C-alpha positions as CSV (number, residue, x, y, z in Angstrom):
1,M,11.5,6.6,-34.1
2,R,10.7,9.6,-36.4
3,A,7.6,7.8,-37.7
4,W,6.3,7.2,-34.1
5,L,6.8,10.9,-33.3
6,I,4.9,12.0,-36.4
7,A,2.1,9.6,-35.7
8,L,1.8,10.9,-32.1
9,V,1.8,14.5,-33.2
10,C,-1.0,13.7,-35.7
11,A,-3.0,11.5,-33.4
12,V,-3.2,13.8,-30.3
13,P,-5.3,16.6,-32.0
14,A,-7.5,14.1,-33.7
15,I,-8.3,12.4,-30.3
16,A,-8.8,15.7,-28.5
17,H,-11.2,17.1,-31.0
18,A,-13.2,13.8,-31.5
19,D,-16.9,14.2,-31.0
20,D,-17.4,13.6,-27.3
21,T,-21.0,13.1,-26.2
22,R,-20.4,12.4,-22.6
23,P,-21.6,15.0,-20.1
24,L,-18.9,17.2,-18.6
25,P,-17.9,16.2,-15.0
26,K,-18.8,18.6,-12.2
27,H,-16.0,17.5,-9.9
28,R,-12.5,16.4,-11.0
29,W,-9.9,14.9,-8.6
30,A,-6.4,14.4,-9.9
31,A,-2.7,14.0,-9.2
32,D,-0.1,16.1,-10.9
33,A,3.7,15.7,-11.4
34,M,5.3,19.1,-11.5
35,F,8.7,20.0,-12.9
36,V,10.2,23.5,-12.4
37,L,13.1,25.0,-14.3
38,P,14.4,27.9,-12.2
39,V,15.2,31.2,-14.0
40,D,17.4,34.2,-12.9
41,R,18.1,34.3,-9.1
42,Y,16.0,31.2,-8.5
43,A,18.5,29.3,-10.7
44,E,21.3,30.4,-8.5
45,D,19.7,28.7,-5.5
46,A,18.3,25.6,-7.3
47,D,19.0,23.6,-10.4
48,G,15.5,22.3,-10.8
49,G,12.4,21.3,-8.8
50,I,10.1,18.2,-8.8
51,G,6.9,17.7,-6.9
52,A,3.7,15.8,-6.6
53,L,0.5,17.9,-6.3
54,A,-3.1,17.0,-5.6
55,R,-5.6,18.8,-7.8
56,Y,-9.4,19.5,-7.5
57,E,-11.5,21.2,-10.0
58,Y,-15.2,22.3,-9.7
59,R,-16.9,23.2,-12.9
60,I,-19.2,26.3,-12.6
61,G,-20.0,26.7,-16.3
62,S,-19.3,25.2,-19.7
63,K,-16.0,27.0,-19.9
64,L,-15.0,27.9,-16.3
65,S,-13.8,25.8,-13.4
66,L,-12.5,26.7,-9.9
67,T,-9.3,24.9,-9.0
68,A,-7.3,24.0,-5.9
69,R,-3.8,22.4,-6.0
70,G,-1.3,21.6,-3.2
71,G,1.7,19.5,-2.5
72,P,5.5,19.5,-1.9
73,L,8.1,20.7,-4.3
74,F,11.7,19.4,-3.8
75,H,14.7,21.1,-5.4
76,L,18.1,19.9,-6.6
77,T,21.0,22.2,-5.4
78,D,24.6,22.1,-6.4
79,R,25.8,23.5,-3.1
80,D,27.1,21.1,-0.5
81,G,25.0,21.1,2.7
82,S,22.2,23.2,1.2
83,S,18.5,22.4,0.5
84,L,15.5,24.1,-0.8
85,F,11.9,22.9,-0.2
86,M,8.5,24.4,-1.0
87,F,5.0,23.4,-0.1
88,L,2.4,24.9,-2.4
89,A,-1.3,25.6,-1.6
90,L,-2.9,27.3,-4.7
91,A,-6.5,28.3,-5.6
92,G,-7.5,29.6,-9.0
93,M,-9.5,29.0,-12.2
94,R,-9.4,27.1,-15.4
95,Y,-10.9,28.5,-18.6
96,N,-11.7,26.0,-21.3
97,L,-11.4,27.3,-24.9
98,D,-13.4,24.3,-26.2
99,P,-16.7,24.6,-24.3
100,D,-18.9,21.5,-23.5
101,Q,-16.0,19.1,-24.3
102,E,-14.0,17.0,-21.9
103,S,-10.8,17.3,-24.0
104,G,-9.2,20.5,-25.3
105,T,-7.1,23.5,-24.7
106,F,-7.4,25.7,-21.6
107,F,-5.8,28.6,-19.7
108,S,-5.3,28.6,-16.0
109,M,-4.3,31.0,-13.2
110,A,-3.7,30.3,-9.6
111,I,-2.6,32.3,-6.5
112,G,-1.8,31.0,-3.1
113,M,0.8,30.4,-0.4
114,N,4.2,28.9,-0.9
115,Y,5.9,27.7,2.3
116,V,9.6,28.1,1.4
117,R,12.3,26.4,3.5
118,V,16.0,27.0,2.9
119,A,18.8,25.3,4.8
120,F,22.5,25.8,4.3
121,E,25.9,25.3,5.9
122,A,28.6,27.9,5.8
123,M,32.0,27.6,7.5
124,G,30.8,24.8,9.7
125,V,27.6,26.7,10.8
126,K,24.2,25.3,9.9
127,A,21.3,27.7,9.4
128,S,17.8,27.6,8.0
129,D,15.0,29.9,7.3
130,S,11.3,29.3,6.4
131,E,8.5,31.6,5.5
132,P,5.1,31.4,3.8
133,E,5.1,33.6,0.7
134,L,2.5,34.6,-1.9
135,T,2.8,32.7,-5.2
136,L,1.3,33.1,-8.7
137,D,1.1,30.4,-11.4
138,I,-0.2,31.4,-14.8
139,G,-0.3,29.2,-17.9
140,G,-2.2,27.0,-20.2
141,G,-2.5,23.4,-21.2
142,F,-4.2,20.6,-23.0
143,Q,-6.6,17.9,-21.7
144,V,-7.1,14.6,-23.5
145,S,-9.7,12.5,-21.6
146,R,-8.2,11.9,-18.2
147,F,-4.6,13.1,-19.1
148,Q,-3.5,16.7,-18.8
149,I,-0.3,18.6,-19.7
150,R,0.2,22.2,-18.5
151,A,3.0,24.8,-19.0
152,S,3.1,27.8,-16.7
153,V,5.1,30.6,-15.3
154,F,5.7,30.0,-11.6
155,Y,6.5,33.2,-9.6
156,T,7.1,33.8,-5.9
157,P,8.0,37.4,-5.1
158,H,10.2,38.6,-2.2
159,V,11.4,35.3,-0.8
160,G,13.0,36.1,2.5
161,A,15.4,33.1,2.5
162,S,18.2,33.2,-0.1
163,F,21.6,31.5,-0.1
164,A,23.1,34.9,-0.9
165,G,21.4,36.3,2.3
166,D,19.1,38.8,0.7
167,A,15.4,38.8,-0.3
168,V,14.9,37.7,-3.9
169,S,12.0,36.8,-6.2
170,Y,11.8,33.2,-7.6
171,L,10.7,32.9,-11.2
172,G,10.5,29.5,-12.9
173,L,9.0,27.7,-15.8
174,A,6.8,24.8,-14.8
175,L,5.7,21.8,-16.7
176,T,2.9,19.7,-15.1
177,F,1.6,16.2,-16.2
178,G,-1.7,15.2,-14.6
179,Y,-4.1,12.3,-14.4
180,D,-7.7,12.6,-13.4
181,F,-8.7,9.8,-11.0
182,S,-12.3,10.7,-10.3
183,L,-14.8,12.5,-12.6
184,R,-18.3,13.1,-11.2
């Protein structure tokens, strides 16, 4: 097992920095699997989040692309009768550190709307609240051909719906795995 891990660690950078003579795609359509580890007050309301997002990237230069991502994010909660759901719609940019190459390291930033829905039951009474909130997602990642991995800080300030009954900010660490379906 250790030998496979060492081989993988050595092979990924070699593949990513191989001489790639193909032209860069102008449009990139993809699907992402997103995993969120809640931090601070967000962790009090949810144990973790998992979602599926659609991603579109439009290259406007050798290093810069405009991005759009959206999709549902479901959460695991340890409280009986409670649920937390988010629907993300984000727009942003991707800055490639390795220009004119399809594979390599990048930074990304996105801002958008996060539709947050919280439902809970207390003393036999069911209640729910839902609001659109501003969201920020800042991070970086690595692209190898059609595969992408991204780590980011996921932040939604002033969420009006909390299990504790007050407005809180949600801060989480996100890990996203993506696959590019269409490159044009």
